[in-house]
N, C-alpha and C positions, 0 to 999 in steps of 0.2 A: 475886419469883416463884417461889422455891423453895417457899414456903407454898402456892401454888395447886398447884403440881404434886403436891407431899405429901398433899393433902386427898384423902380418900377419901369415897366417897359411900355411905352407909348410910341407905337409905330403905326401911323396912319397913312397918309399919302406919300409913299416913299417908293423909289424903284425898288423892283422885285429883287434886285441884287442886294440893296442896302437892308432890306428886310431879312433877307437870308443870313446876311453877315451879322446882323444884331442877334437873331435867333442863335446863331452857332456860337457867338461870343458868351451869350447868357448860358446856354448848355455846358460851356466849357467851365465856366463860373460854378454852376450847380455841380458838376462833377467834382470839382475841387473841394466844394463844401462838402459833399457826401464823404468823399475820400477823407477830409479832416475829421469829420464826425466817426468814421470807422476807426481811424487811429485813435481818437480819443476814448472810443469805446473799449478796445482791446487793450490800452494802457490801463483803463479803469478794471477790467475784469482780471488783468494780471495783478495789479495793487491789491484788489480784495482777496485774491487766491494766497497771494503771500501773508497779508494780514490774518486770514484763516489759519495756515501753516503755524505762523508764529504764536497764535493764540489757542491753538487747537488742544493743547494740554488744560488750559483753563476751563473748557468746556467739557472734556471728557473726563477730569479726574474725579474720584470718588470723594465727595465733601470729607474732609477732616472733622472728627469731632471735636466740640469746643473742650477746652481745657478746663479741668474743675476749677471752681471759684469758691473762695473761701470769705463766708459772711463774718464780719467782726461787728459786735454791737458797741456803740460808743456811748458812754456815759454822757447824758444831758447835764450840761452845766448851766443851770438857771441864772446862778448869779452873774454870769458873764453879760446877759442882756439886761440885768436890773442896774447896772453901773452907769 
């Protein structure tokens, strides 16, 4: 596909039929590229909708309260560091 996008049209002194054929060929290529982009866009929209459906509860649930934590005071043992 990059080769199709990178192709430049240079139609200078040709027969009128040749020019017409070149333009028709390019028009068909561009329609194919456009159709491919439409298909990709459709697939991505469906994928994002499926992601939203599967993660919807995460965004809509009320936050749970944090469980209570218990603070325990630890005696400092200075002798450990003096050794």
